[in-house]
Backbone bond lengths (Angstrom), bond angles and torsions (degrees), N, CA, C in turn:
res aa  C-N    CA-C-N  psi(-1)  N-CA   C-N-CA  omega(-1)  CA-C   N-CA-C  phi
1 M - - - 1.536 - - 1.484 110.15 -
2 K 1.249 118.33 120.50 1.574 121.28 171.23 1.403 105.08 -80.41
3 R 1.485 108.80 154.34 1.548 117.39 179.49 1.459 105.43 -119.29
4 L 1.329 116.92 127.85 1.439 125.33 -179.46 1.587 109.41 -120.19
5 L 1.273 121.84 128.93 1.297 125.69 -179.14 1.635 111.64 -111.71
6 L 1.334 113.70 127.54 1.528 117.39 -178.34 1.559 102.81 -114.99
7 V 1.321 113.59 118.99 1.438 118.46 167.72 1.388 117.18 -119.23
8 F 1.427 119.40 132.02 1.487 122.51 -175.92 1.471 110.60 -142.82
9 H 1.304 109.21 158.45 1.560 115.55 169.04 1.606 107.91 -125.84
10 S 1.252 113.93 144.59 1.466 118.06 -176.61 1.566 106.69 -156.96
11 Q 1.336 112.51 127.12 1.499 122.76 173.54 1.578 113.35 -100.18
12 S 1.321 108.85 -51.93 1.510 116.91 -176.23 1.495 109.77 -80.31
13 G 1.359 124.00 -21.42 1.444 123.69 -179.01 1.468 107.57 106.40
14 R 1.273 119.76 -14.99 1.553 120.05 178.27 1.511 110.38 -59.26
15 T 1.413 118.67 -58.40 1.348 121.91 -174.99 1.546 111.59 -56.96
16 A 1.410 111.79 -35.53 1.511 115.01 -179.47 1.439 110.78 -64.84
17 Q 1.413 117.44 -38.27 1.445 116.82 172.74 1.486 118.59 -59.21
18 L 1.361 112.37 -37.33 1.547 121.24 177.15 1.511 107.95 -68.38
19 A 1.327 118.16 -42.50 1.465 122.33 177.73 1.580 113.82 -56.02
20 D 1.492 107.25 -42.92 1.406 112.32 -178.39 1.650 112.02 -63.36
21 A 1.316 111.47 -42.42 1.438 121.90 171.79 1.428 115.43 -49.79
22 V 1.315 115.57 -54.75 1.466 128.55 176.54 1.544 107.07 -53.35
23 A 1.267 117.98 -46.34 1.483 125.77 -169.88 1.617 101.64 -68.13
24 S 1.308 114.44 -40.88 1.502 115.67 -176.52 1.436 111.15 -64.83
25 G 1.372 120.21 -31.84 1.519 121.35 172.39 1.439 115.39 -61.40
26 V 1.386 113.21 -46.88 1.374 121.67 175.13 1.547 116.25 -54.54
27 V 1.326 110.78 -47.04 1.443 117.63 -173.57 1.449 113.44 -66.71
28 S 1.343 119.19 -22.14 1.276 127.95 175.23 1.669 114.37 -57.16
29 L 1.325 112.38 -20.72 1.450 122.43 173.38 1.545 115.79 -106.81
30 V 1.392 112.53 26.10 1.439 117.60 -173.35 1.620 108.89 -62.23
31 G 1.232 116.75 143.79 1.363 120.13 -174.61 1.637 112.35 100.04
32 E 1.436 111.79 -19.73 1.511 117.08 170.76 1.487 112.32 -116.26
33 V 1.256 116.48 -18.31 1.474 124.18 -176.24 1.545 112.92 -133.30
34 T 1.368 118.24 128.95 1.465 120.47 176.74 1.523 103.30 -99.70
35 L 1.337 120.08 129.15 1.364 126.52 178.23 1.469 113.67 -103.42
36 R 1.276 124.26 127.70 1.430 128.97 168.22 1.496 110.48 -111.71
37 V 1.361 113.65 127.43 1.409 117.84 -177.10 1.529 109.30 -116.12
38 R 1.310 115.11 125.24 1.436 116.08 -177.71 1.700 107.63 -135.26
39 R 1.314 111.68 143.45 1.476 116.82 172.05 1.537 105.98 -78.06
40 A 1.229 121.23 145.52 1.469 126.95 -172.48 1.567 113.51 -48.85
41 P 1.357 119.56 -45.70 1.389 119.23 179.02 1.482 114.79 -68.30
42 D 1.352 117.74 -21.19 1.494 119.06 176.63 1.413 119.25 -98.28
43 A 1.394 116.08 -3.74 1.413 123.99 173.94 1.546 114.28 -80.89
44 G 1.299 119.12 141.93 1.457 119.76 -178.27 1.564 111.17 -143.96
45 I 1.259 113.40 -170.85 1.392 122.98 -176.86 1.592 117.39 -59.71
46 E 1.429 107.78 -36.01 1.535 115.98 177.24 1.608 108.28 -60.72
47 D 1.368 111.60 -43.53 1.476 112.98 177.34 1.515 114.92 -59.81
48 L 1.318 115.57 -48.61 1.479 126.40 -176.04 1.481 107.22 -56.80
49 L 1.378 115.20 -50.26 1.460 120.21 -174.72 1.581 109.16 -66.21
50 W 1.258 116.55 -30.09 1.534 121.43 -177.17 1.503 111.18 -72.92
51 A 1.437 119.06 -28.07 1.372 123.48 -173.31 1.477 116.27 -77.53
52 Q 1.289 115.48 147.22 1.401 126.64 173.54 1.548 115.84 -107.48
53 G 1.383 109.16 -10.19 1.456 126.32 171.67 1.358 114.99 -152.31
54 L 1.353 120.66 158.24 1.432 121.06 -175.76 1.493 110.58 -143.39
55 L 1.343 113.34 132.33 1.431 119.81 171.38 1.571 106.02 -122.57
56 L 1.454 109.63 133.06 1.406 121.04 -177.89 1.395 112.10 -119.31
57 G 1.385 116.42 133.08 1.478 124.27 177.63 1.436 120.53 -121.02
58 T 1.342 127.98 123.69 1.399 126.86 -169.28 1.397 108.44 -143.15
59 P 1.445 116.77 141.64 1.408 116.84 158.40 1.496 117.63 -70.81
60 E 1.229 120.26 158.07 1.429 123.93 172.61 1.450 109.66 -86.48
61 N 1.404 119.23 111.09 1.399 120.66 -178.27 1.430 108.14 -118.51
62 F 1.398 120.82 118.15 1.424 129.29 -174.88 1.503 111.57 47.27
63 G 1.299 114.20 41.33 1.423 124.44 167.66 1.570 107.92 81.32
64 H 1.220 116.81 19.21 1.461 118.33 -177.74 1.603 109.20 -146.71
65 L 1.340 117.65 -179.58 1.416 126.95 177.62 1.540 106.20 -55.75
66 S 1.203 115.46 157.77 1.518 123.54 171.67 1.537 104.52 -67.89
67 G 1.341 120.62 148.75 1.435 122.36 171.99 1.448 115.16 -55.79
68 L 1.296 118.89 -43.36 1.495 125.61 -174.17 1.644 109.88 -66.82
69 M 1.381 113.88 -35.20 1.492 116.96 173.88 1.470 110.71 -73.27
70 K 1.237 119.13 -35.89 1.520 123.60 174.91 1.584 107.77 -62.20
71 D 1.368 114.95 -49.31 1.402 120.58 175.39 1.592 116.31 -52.69
72 F 1.259 113.49 -43.37 1.601 117.50 174.28 1.490 105.40 -58.85
73 L 1.291 121.46 -50.22 1.403 122.58 -174.37 1.504 111.95 -68.12
74 D 1.273 120.38 -30.51 1.575 128.59 -179.62 1.513 101.50 -71.67
75 R 1.304 120.27 -48.67 1.443 124.27 -169.01 1.621 110.55 -68.22
76 T 1.281 109.48 -28.28 1.560 108.72 -173.10 1.540 110.53 -103.29
77 Y 1.241 122.01 -13.85 1.497 124.95 -171.49 1.550 114.36 -52.33
78 Y 1.362 113.07 -59.07 1.403 118.03 179.36 1.589 113.86 -63.95
79 P 1.281 113.73 -46.62 1.535 110.38 -179.22 1.500 117.13 -70.31
80 A 1.352 112.96 -15.24 1.551 120.10 175.40 1.541 113.09 -94.36
81 E 1.406 116.35 -8.07 1.405 117.50 -169.99 1.563 109.91 -58.61
82 G 1.365 112.24 129.46 1.421 124.70 -178.25 1.578 113.87 75.07
83 K 1.395 117.74 -3.47 1.470 112.08 178.86 1.489 114.00 -111.48
84 T 1.327 117.00 4.92 1.580 117.29 173.44 1.462 111.33 -126.30
85 I 1.371 115.36 24.87 1.611 119.38 177.37 1.471 108.88 -58.19
86 G 1.298 115.55 133.60 1.366 123.25 -179.26 1.514 123.12 77.36
87 L 1.360 111.31 5.38 1.433 116.90 -176.49 1.540 106.36 -64.32
88 P 1.303 113.61 128.16 1.539 115.87 179.16 1.543 108.86 -77.68
89 W 1.359 111.50 133.75 1.493 116.55 178.65 1.420 112.09 -139.75
90 A 1.346 117.18 166.58 1.509 125.10 176.47 1.441 104.70 -152.82
91 M 1.358 117.88 166.57 1.424 121.78 -170.65 1.637 112.47 -143.90
92 F 1.286 119.64 152.75 1.403 123.15 175.72 1.491 107.84 -135.40
93 V 1.285 115.47 142.10 1.420 124.42 -173.59 1.515 113.61 -127.66
94 S 1.398 116.35 133.46 1.442 119.86 -179.60 1.631 99.57 -105.95
95 A 1.309 115.71 104.53 1.544 122.61 -162.99 1.618 106.33 -107.70
96 G 1.279 109.59 136.70 1.471 117.30 167.32 1.510 113.09 -92.07
97 N 1.372 115.02 -26.64 1.526 121.16 172.64 1.524 104.13 -105.74
98 D 1.363 114.10 -119.54 1.548 115.91 -171.43 1.515 106.59 -114.50
99 G 1.287 121.15 -2.80 1.500 121.36 171.08 1.487 117.04 78.79
100 R 1.398 114.01 -2.50 1.394 119.43 177.97 1.470 118.65 -59.07
101 G 1.318 115.98 -43.89 1.522 124.50 177.69 1.513 109.59 -53.00
102 A 1.294 118.10 -49.09 1.389 125.94 -172.95 1.450 106.37 -69.48
103 V 1.229 121.76 -45.20 1.422 125.56 -178.07 1.452 113.22 -66.33
104 T 1.395 118.56 -43.38 1.451 124.45 174.14 1.447 106.51 -59.62
105 A 1.268 124.62 -49.45 1.450 127.53 -177.30 1.504 113.13 -52.55
106 L 1.337 111.09 -55.73 1.468 115.25 -177.72 1.589 114.05 -66.01
107 E 1.243 117.23 -32.70 1.466 122.36 174.68 1.505 113.16 -65.30
108 R 1.362 115.70 -33.73 1.520 117.96 175.60 1.596 109.07 -76.10
109 I 1.254 118.60 -35.82 1.476 119.99 175.97 1.445 107.31 -66.41
110 A 1.276 125.90 -44.04 1.408 129.04 -170.86 1.524 105.51 -65.07
111 L 1.410 119.10 -35.97 1.419 121.72 172.30 1.460 115.25 -55.23
112 G 1.326 112.49 -39.75 1.431 117.58 -172.78 1.599 105.90 -74.85
113 Y 1.258 120.67 -33.07 1.524 123.40 172.00 1.457 111.78 -76.04
114 R 1.398 117.20 -13.59 1.550 120.54 177.69 1.549 108.25 68.40
115 W 1.329 115.82 34.63 1.547 119.27 171.56 1.456 109.84 -81.29
116 K 1.270 113.58 163.19 1.484 125.36 -178.54 1.514 112.20 -107.17
117 K 1.377 117.06 115.41 1.396 120.42 -168.66 1.637 100.00 -76.44
118 A 1.409 113.23 131.01 1.454 121.35 -174.14 1.572 110.07 -98.52
119 A 1.295 116.63 -26.88 1.473 120.51 -174.00 1.537 106.02 -161.67
120 D 1.481 107.66 154.40 1.397 116.42 178.04 1.638 110.81 -64.86
121 A 1.293 119.37 152.44 1.498 122.25 -178.96 1.471 108.68 -65.49
122 V 1.323 118.04 146.00 1.352 123.98 171.01 1.501 103.82 -99.45
123 V 1.330 120.69 125.14 1.305 127.60 -179.97 1.544 111.84 -118.59
124 V 1.231 117.57 118.92 1.505 123.84 -176.71 1.707 105.06 -111.90
125 R 1.363 108.98 123.42 1.460 112.05 179.81 1.508 104.95 -106.90
126 G 1.326 109.54 127.61 1.453 119.19 177.65 1.621 114.16 79.29
127 E 1.238 116.78 -154.17 1.433 120.50 -175.81 1.628 112.63 -71.40
128 P 1.302 112.38 123.06 1.544 114.75 -177.41 1.500 111.68 -55.05
129 D 1.423 121.26 135.27 1.343 121.79 178.27 1.526 107.24 -124.04
130 A 1.292 124.14 -178.86 1.446 122.83 -165.20 1.520 107.84 -61.94
131 D 1.345 120.65 -35.65 1.455 126.01 -176.00 1.657 104.82 -67.22
132 A 1.308 121.49 -43.96 1.371 121.98 176.80 1.442 113.34 -63.30
133 L 1.313 121.71 -45.25 1.416 125.72 178.76 1.489 110.10 -62.86
134 S 1.338 119.33 -34.98 1.460 122.92 177.22 1.585 108.21 -63.98
135 R 1.307 114.07 -48.15 1.439 118.37 -175.50 1.606 108.96 -61.58
136 C 1.316 116.55 -38.08 1.465 118.23 177.93 1.519 111.81 -68.71
137 S 1.357 120.19 -37.90 1.335 123.74 178.98 1.571 108.71 -66.19
138 D 1.320 114.90 -35.70 1.559 116.48 -178.07 1.596 107.16 -74.16
139 L 1.358 117.62 -28.38 1.517 122.98 172.84 1.434 109.61 -57.86
140 G 1.400 120.24 -52.31 1.411 126.94 -176.44 1.503 111.60 -62.66
141 Q 1.292 115.41 -44.98 1.516 123.58 177.25 1.483 110.49 -65.51
142 T 1.360 125.38 -36.07 1.308 125.02 -174.92 1.584 107.57 -73.21
143 L 1.249 113.61 -47.33 1.535 112.62 -179.89 1.627 110.09 -65.51
144 A 1.293 117.63 -42.17 1.431 118.25 178.86 1.627 112.25 -59.60
145 A 1.336 109.32 -43.75 1.560 113.80 -178.07 1.519 111.55 -69.03
146 G 1.286 115.38 -39.76 1.500 123.34 166.95 1.586 115.85 -50.46
147 L 1.229 114.61 -43.88 1.419 119.35 174.23 1.470 115.33 -65.02
148 T 1.265 111.70 -49.77 1.565 115.72 178.41 1.413 116.95 -62.37
149 L 1.285 115.08 -33.76 1.487 122.45 178.11 1.606 115.66 -80.95
150 G 1.304 111.42 -6.78 1.540 118.06 178.37 1.522 108.64 74.81
151 L 1.337 121.21 30.17 1.467 121.60 176.62 1.503 115.27 -81.56
152 Y 1.365 112.99 -10.81 1.538 114.97 177.74 1.507 110.42 -128.53
């Protein structure tokens, strides 16, 4: 059984909607993948070290990651140093602008962790519609399927 961690932060509820859609894509492979979902302030090093794959969801705040997502990454960086190399990861962003700042910031942080990017970021601008939720579900399913097939 593969282990996938989904960590997200949401204030308005939009990123939570996207996280639910991502989780629904993972759940389609139930029996092959165990999903652990944590809000960013509740996620810690134990969760990260447990994971064989990682999905991160953040709102775009001031053109950057949310503070609580950054906090999760800050709190786990040194305790995880050298222990999560090659961890496949993907992200989704609830954006007010274009989401590029949040994506770029997380990609740079992931380089420091030495994680392996498994998929392009899903950026949703404004209120999530059916297409956005479908893209998020596909993201979750893609990472879960890649884990079960041994692609990462």
